[in-house]
C-alpha positions as CSV (number, residue, x, y, z in Angstrom):
1,X,18.3,-49.6,56.1
2,X,22.0,-49.2,56.7
3,X,25.0,-51.2,57.9
4,X,26.3,-50.8,61.5
5,X,29.3,-52.1,63.3
6,X,28.5,-53.2,66.9
7,X,30.3,-54.1,70.1
8,X,28.2,-56.1,72.6
9,X,28.5,-58.5,75.5
10,X,26.9,-61.9,75.7
11,X,25.4,-63.6,78.8
12,X,28.9,-64.7,80.0
13,X,30.3,-61.2,79.6
14,X,32.4,-62.1,76.6
15,X,32.8,-59.3,74.0
16,X,31.3,-59.8,70.6
17,X,31.9,-57.7,67.5
18,X,30.3,-57.8,64.0
19,X,28.2,-56.2,61.3
20,X,24.5,-55.9,61.3
21,X,21.9,-54.2,59.1
22,X,19.2,-52.0,60.6
23,X,17.2,-48.8,60.1
24,X,18.7,-46.8,63.0
25,X,21.1,-47.3,65.8
26,X,18.2,-47.8,68.1
27,X,16.8,-50.5,65.9
28,X,20.1,-52.2,65.8
29,X,20.3,-52.2,69.6
30,X,16.9,-53.7,69.8
31,X,17.9,-56.5,67.4
32,X,21.0,-57.2,69.6
33,X,18.9,-57.4,72.7
34,X,16.6,-59.9,71.0
35,X,19.7,-62.0,70.3
36,X,20.5,-61.8,74.1
37,X,23.4,-59.4,73.6
38,X,24.0,-56.3,75.6
39,X,24.9,-53.5,73.1
40,X,28.0,-51.5,74.1
41,X,28.7,-49.5,71.0
42,X,26.8,-49.2,67.7
43,X,28.4,-47.2,64.8
44,X,27.1,-46.6,61.3
45,X,29.6,-47.7,58.7
46,X,29.3,-44.5,56.6
47,X,29.9,-42.3,59.6
48,X,32.9,-44.3,60.7
49,X,34.5,-44.1,57.3
50,X,33.9,-40.4,57.2
51,X,35.7,-39.9,60.5
52,X,38.6,-42.2,59.3
53,X,39.0,-40.1,56.1
54,X,39.3,-36.9,58.1
55,X,42.0,-38.5,60.4
56,X,45.4,-39.9,59.6
57,X,45.4,-43.5,58.4
58,X,47.9,-45.6,56.6
59,X,45.1,-47.3,54.7
60,X,42.2,-45.1,53.6
61,X,40.5,-47.3,51.1
62,X,40.4,-50.6,49.3
63,X,43.5,-52.0,47.8
64,X,43.7,-52.3,44.0
65,X,43.4,-56.1,44.3
66,X,40.3,-55.8,46.5
67,X,38.6,-53.3,44.2
68,X,39.3,-55.4,41.1
69,X,37.9,-58.5,42.8
70,X,34.8,-56.7,44.1
71,X,34.1,-55.2,40.6
72,X,34.5,-58.5,38.8
73,X,32.1,-60.2,41.3
74,X,29.5,-57.4,40.9
75,X,29.8,-57.6,37.2
76,X,29.3,-61.3,37.1
77,X,26.3,-61.2,39.5
78,X,24.8,-58.3,37.6
79,X,25.0,-60.0,34.3
80,X,23.3,-63.1,35.8
81,X,20.2,-61.0,36.6
82,X,20.6,-60.9,40.3
83,X,19.1,-57.7,41.9
84,X,21.7,-55.1,42.9
85,X,21.1,-55.2,46.6
86,X,21.4,-59.0,46.6
87,X,24.6,-58.8,44.6
88,X,26.1,-56.4,47.1
89,X,25.1,-58.7,49.9
90,X,26.5,-61.8,48.2
91,X,29.8,-60.0,47.5
92,X,30.1,-58.7,51.0
93,X,29.5,-62.2,52.4
94,X,32.2,-63.7,50.1
95,X,34.8,-61.1,51.1
96,X,37.2,-62.0,54.0
97,X,38.4,-58.4,54.7
98,X,36.2,-56.9,57.5
99,X,36.6,-53.3,56.3
100,X,35.7,-54.2,52.7
101,X,32.7,-56.1,53.9
102,X,31.5,-53.2,56.0
103,X,31.9,-50.8,53.1
104,X,29.9,-53.0,50.8
105,X,27.2,-53.4,53.4
106,X,27.2,-49.6,53.8
107,X,26.7,-49.2,50.0
108,X,23.9,-51.8,50.1
109,X,22.2,-49.9,52.9
110,X,22.1,-46.7,50.8
111,X,20.8,-48.6,47.8
112,X,18.0,-50.2,49.9
113,X,17.1,-46.7,51.1
114,X,16.3,-45.7,47.5
115,X,19.6,-44.1,46.5
116,X,21.5,-45.0,43.3
117,X,24.5,-47.2,43.4
118,X,26.7,-44.2,42.5
119,X,25.3,-42.3,45.4
120,X,26.0,-45.2,47.7
121,X,29.6,-45.4,46.4
122,X,29.9,-41.7,47.0
123,X,29.6,-42.3,50.7
124,X,33.0,-43.9,50.5
125,X,35.2,-41.7,48.2
126,X,38.5,-43.2,49.5
127,X,37.4,-46.7,48.5
128,X,35.8,-45.8,45.2
129,X,37.6,-43.0,43.1
130,X,35.9,-40.4,41.0
131,X,36.5,-42.4,37.8
132,X,34.7,-45.4,39.3
133,X,31.7,-43.4,40.6
134,X,31.3,-41.4,37.4
135,X,31.3,-44.5,35.3
136,X,28.8,-46.3,37.5
137,X,26.5,-43.2,37.3
138,X,26.7,-43.1,33.5
139,X,25.9,-46.8,33.4
140,X,22.8,-46.4,35.6
141,X,21.6,-43.4,33.6
142,X,22.0,-45.3,30.3
143,X,20.4,-48.5,31.7
144,X,23.5,-50.6,30.9
145,X,25.0,-51.0,34.4
146,X,26.0,-54.7,33.7
147,X,28.1,-53.7,30.7
148,X,29.7,-50.8,32.5
149,X,30.6,-53.0,35.4
150,X,32.2,-55.5,33.0
151,X,34.3,-52.6,31.5
152,X,35.3,-51.4,35.0
153,X,36.2,-55.0,36.0
154,X,38.5,-55.2,33.0
155,X,40.0,-51.8,33.7
156,X,40.6,-52.4,37.5
157,X,42.2,-55.8,36.8
158,X,44.4,-54.4,34.1
159,X,45.7,-51.6,36.4
160,X,46.3,-54.1,39.2
161,X,48.2,-56.5,36.8
162,X,50.4,-53.6,35.6
163,X,51.1,-52.5,39.2
164,X,51.9,-56.1,40.1
165,X,54.3,-56.5,37.1
166,X,56.2,-53.3,38.0
167,X,56.3,-54.3,41.7
168,X,57.6,-57.8,40.9
169,X,60.1,-56.5,38.5
170,X,61.5,-54.1,41.2
171,X,61.9,-56.7,43.9
172,X,65.3,-58.0,42.7
173,X,66.9,-54.6,42.2
174,X,65.7,-53.3,45.5
175,X,66.9,-56.5,47.3
176,X,70.2,-56.2,45.6
177,X,70.6,-52.5,46.6
178,X,69.7,-53.3,50.3
179,X,72.1,-56.3,50.4
180,X,74.9,-54.2,48.8
181,X,74.4,-51.4,51.3
182,X,74.3,-53.9,54.2
183,X,77.4,-55.8,53.2
184,X,79.4,-52.6,52.5
185,X,78.3,-51.0,55.7
186,X,79.3,-54.2,57.7
187,X,82.7,-54.3,56.0
188,X,83.4,-50.6,56.7
189,X,82.2,-50.8,60.3
190,X,83.6,-54.2,61.4
191,X,86.0,-55.9,59.0
192,X,88.0,-52.9,57.6
193,X,89.0,-51.5,61.0
194,X,90.5,-54.8,62.1
195,X,92.5,-55.2,58.9
196,X,93.8,-51.6,58.6
197,X,94.7,-51.4,62.2
198,X,98.0,-53.2,61.3
199,X,99.0,-50.2,59.2
200,X,97.9,-47.4,61.5
201,X,101.0,-47.6,63.7
202,X,103.5,-47.2,60.8
203,X,105.3,-44.0,60.5
204,X,105.1,-43.9,56.7
205,X,102.3,-42.3,54.9
206,X,99.5,-44.7,53.8
207,X,98.1,-44.6,50.2
208,X,95.3,-42.0,49.7
209,X,92.8,-44.7,49.0
210,X,93.6,-46.5,52.3
211,X,93.5,-43.2,54.3
212,X,90.1,-42.4,52.7
213,X,88.8,-45.9,53.6
214,X,90.0,-45.5,57.2
215,X,88.4,-42.1,57.5
216,X,85.1,-43.4,56.1
217,X,85.2,-46.4,58.5
218,X,85.9,-44.2,61.5
219,X,83.1,-41.8,60.6
220,X,80.5,-44.6,60.2
221,X,81.5,-46.2,63.5
222,X,81.5,-42.9,65.4
223,X,78.6,-41.1,63.8
224,X,76.3,-43.9,62.6
225,X,73.4,-42.4,64.4
226,X,73.9,-39.0,62.7
227,X,74.0,-40.8,59.3
228,X,70.6,-42.4,60.0
229,X,69.2,-39.1,61.2
230,X,70.5,-37.3,58.2
231,X,69.1,-39.8,55.7
232,X,65.8,-39.7,57.4
233,X,65.7,-35.9,57.5
234,X,66.7,-35.7,53.8
235,X,64.0,-38.1,52.9
236,X,61.4,-36.3,54.9
237,X,62.5,-32.9,53.6
238,X,62.3,-34.2,50.0
239,X,58.8,-35.5,50.6
240,X,57.7,-32.3,52.2
241,X,59.1,-30.2,49.4
242,X,57.4,-32.3,46.8
243,X,54.0,-31.7,48.5
244,X,54.3,-28.1,47.6
245,X,52.9,-27.4,44.1
246,X,55.7,-25.1,42.9
247,X,58.6,-27.5,43.6
248,X,56.6,-30.5,42.6
249,X,55.7,-28.9,39.3
250,X,59.4,-28.1,38.6
251,X,60.3,-31.6,39.5
252,X,57.7,-33.1,37.2
253,X,58.9,-30.8,34.4
254,X,62.4,-31.9,34.9
255,X,61.4,-35.6,34.7
256,X,59.8,-34.9,31.3
257,X,63.1,-33.4,30.0
258,X,65.2,-36.3,31.0
259,X,66.2,-38.7,28.1
260,X,64.8,-42.0,29.2
261,X,62.9,-41.1,32.4
262,X,61.0,-38.5,30.4
263,X,59.8,-41.1,27.9
264,X,58.8,-43.5,30.6
265,X,56.9,-40.8,32.6
266,X,55.2,-39.6,29.4
267,X,54.2,-43.1,28.5
268,X,52.8,-44.1,31.9
269,X,50.7,-41.0,32.2
270,X,49.5,-41.2,28.6
271,X,48.4,-44.8,29.1
272,X,46.5,-43.9,32.3
273,X,44.8,-41.0,30.6
274,X,43.8,-42.8,27.4
275,X,42.6,-45.9,29.3
276,X,40.5,-43.8,31.7
277,X,39.2,-41.6,28.9
278,X,38.2,-44.7,26.9
279,X,36.3,-46.2,29.8
280,X,34.4,-43.0,30.5
281,X,33.7,-42.1,26.8
282,X,32.5,-45.7,26.1
283,X,30.2,-45.6,29.1
284,X,28.3,-42.5,28.1
285,X,30.0,-39.9,30.3
286,X,29.9,-36.4,28.6
287,X,33.2,-35.7,26.9
288,X,34.1,-32.6,29.0
289,X,33.4,-34.4,32.3
290,X,35.3,-37.4,31.0
291,X,38.3,-35.3,30.2
292,X,38.2,-33.6,33.6
293,X,38.0,-36.9,35.5
294,X,40.7,-38.4,33.2
295,X,43.0,-35.5,34.0
296,X,42.8,-36.5,37.6
297,X,44.5,-39.8,37.1
298,X,47.6,-38.1,35.5
299,X,50.3,-37.7,38.2
300,X,52.6,-35.4,36.2
301,X,51.4,-31.9,36.7
302,X,52.4,-30.3,33.4
303,X,50.6,-33.2,31.5
304,X,47.6,-32.8,33.8
305,X,47.5,-29.0,33.1
306,X,47.7,-29.8,29.3
307,X,44.6,-32.0,29.5
308,X,42.8,-29.3,31.6
309,X,43.7,-26.6,29.0
310,X,42.6,-28.9,26.2
311,X,39.2,-29.4,27.9
312,X,38.7,-25.6,27.9
313,X,39.5,-25.5,24.1
314,X,37.1,-28.4,23.5
315,X,34.4,-26.5,25.4
316,X,35.0,-23.5,23.1
317,X,34.5,-25.7,20.0
318,X,37.9,-27.1,19.3
319,X,38.7,-30.8,18.6
320,X,40.1,-33.1,21.2
321,X,43.1,-34.1,19.1
322,X,44.1,-30.5,18.1
323,X,43.7,-29.3,21.7
324,X,45.9,-32.0,23.1
325,X,48.5,-31.7,20.3
326,X,49.1,-28.0,21.2
327,X,50.9,-29.0,24.5
328,X,53.5,-31.2,22.6
329,X,53.5,-33.5,25.6
330,X,51.6,-36.5,24.2
331,X,52.8,-39.1,21.7
332,X,51.9,-38.4,18.1
333,X,50.4,-41.9,17.7
334,X,47.9,-41.1,20.4
335,X,47.0,-37.8,18.8
336,X,46.5,-39.5,15.4
337,X,44.3,-42.2,16.9
338,X,42.1,-39.7,18.7
339,X,41.7,-37.6,15.5
340,X,40.7,-40.8,13.6
341,X,38.2,-41.6,16.3
342,X,36.7,-38.1,16.2
343,X,36.4,-38.3,12.4
344,X,34.9,-41.7,12.3
345,X,32.7,-41.5,15.4
346,X,34.6,-44.2,17.2
347,X,36.4,-42.2,19.8
348,X,36.1,-44.8,22.6
349,X,37.5,-47.6,20.3
350,X,40.4,-45.4,19.2
351,X,41.2,-44.4,22.8
352,X,41.3,-48.0,23.8
353,X,43.7,-48.8,21.0
354,X,45.9,-45.9,22.0
355,X,45.8,-47.1,25.6
356,X,46.8,-50.7,24.5
357,X,49.7,-49.3,22.4
358,X,51.0,-47.1,25.2
359,X,50.8,-49.9,27.8
360,X,52.7,-52.3,25.5
361,X,55.4,-49.6,25.0
362,X,55.6,-48.9,28.7
363,X,56.0,-52.6,29.4
364,X,58.7,-52.9,26.9
365,X,60.5,-49.8,28.2
366,X,60.3,-51.0,31.8
367,X,61.6,-54.4,30.9
368,X,64.5,-52.9,29.0
369,X,65.4,-50.5,31.9
370,X,65.3,-53.3,34.4
371,X,67.5,-55.5,32.1
372,X,70.1,-52.7,32.2
373,X,69.6,-51.8,35.8
374,X,70.2,-55.2,37.3
375,X,73.7,-55.8,35.8
376,X,74.5,-52.1,36.4
377,X,73.8,-52.5,40.1
378,X,76.0,-55.6,40.2
379,X,78.9,-53.7,38.5
380,X,78.5,-50.8,40.9
381,X,78.5,-53.1,43.9
382,X,81.6,-54.9,42.6
383,X,83.3,-51.6,42.0
384,X,82.8,-50.5,45.6
385,X,84.0,-53.9,46.9
386,X,87.0,-53.6,44.6
387,X,87.9,-50.2,46.0
388,X,87.8,-51.6,49.6
389,X,90.0,-54.6,48.6
390,X,92.5,-52.3,46.8
391,X,92.6,-50.0,49.9
392,X,93.6,-53.0,52.0
393,X,96.0,-54.5,49.5
394,X,97.9,-51.4,48.5
395,X,99.7,-51.0,51.8
396,X,100.6,-54.7,51.7
397,X,102.2,-54.2,48.2
398,X,104.2,-51.4,49.7
399,X,105.0,-53.1,53.0
400,X,108.8,-52.9,52.4
401,X,108.6,-49.1,52.0
402,X,106.4,-48.8,55.1
403,X,108.8,-50.8,57.2
404,X,111.8,-48.6,56.1
């Protein structure tokens, strides 16, 4: 039995849409006719998601908040002893998002056909990432799916909270930058021309700062469209260039070499890697597979390559800590904790401690950077406004010379 989306007409000709479970599209149409509905279109959820993933879409899966909520609900229902298919049905009924509800019903349909939960999640790879599916598969194989779901719920919620903290912290700086650009552009395009027009008819030479301000104002008023096009083209060109592996690899390597940005980049990717590795190792996923999946969550390409190379050395008999240490890209504290975990047989616990430590360090570094960034933006904005004011006042100070 699978989940199907339908479009049908009732007795009055009014269109009705919804989700329904059935064995085949023909079976679903029969159910709709029994409900006195004329089926117009019946589409299996899994097939629709597969087509959507092959096409362009701004949203190709669940949001982090939805995934965290769904995982927590499944973990709670699973620990209460409710059968898996009933848990999936209950979670889908409680969800207000139509697409999320259809995905959960599609997973439930696969489970009711006899497939494992991991196989059902595999039908929707854009909604459930590799880490999620591999952890679920390990939990089903070990017979501790409820424990694994609880760990996944903690993991997804922690990642969502970190994302929310960073997003909330960036709201003020971004708003400040947008307002500064808007105010300065308005002054250059509207206010400045009216003020400096008084000095344009004078025969004497205006101060260099005033001439530069007038030129900038004239350029913005006469070529504002070209400025917008140029900014858009530059943004698109940068994005296109970073999609290519070579330039993106050089860009990521440059980020690691920067004094403060490099430390932040290294900390964020290390936290992601160790947190993911701890979840997989603690859930019974084989170490080599866990390292391969954990490397996928690292965005920085040199660091991802370092983990991939370390996995090769581990396959050849090397230790995890020594293999990772050879790249010189990971913090020494993480290496020492992994070595301690390998020696004491508590790798999952030590990885969790390393992840906690890295996340605390990243939080502190982000807070410090934002604390510096906010006053710095205010100073820069004030400096630009000061230059505009000086450009207007300098000719006034020299008004006697300009008249002569």
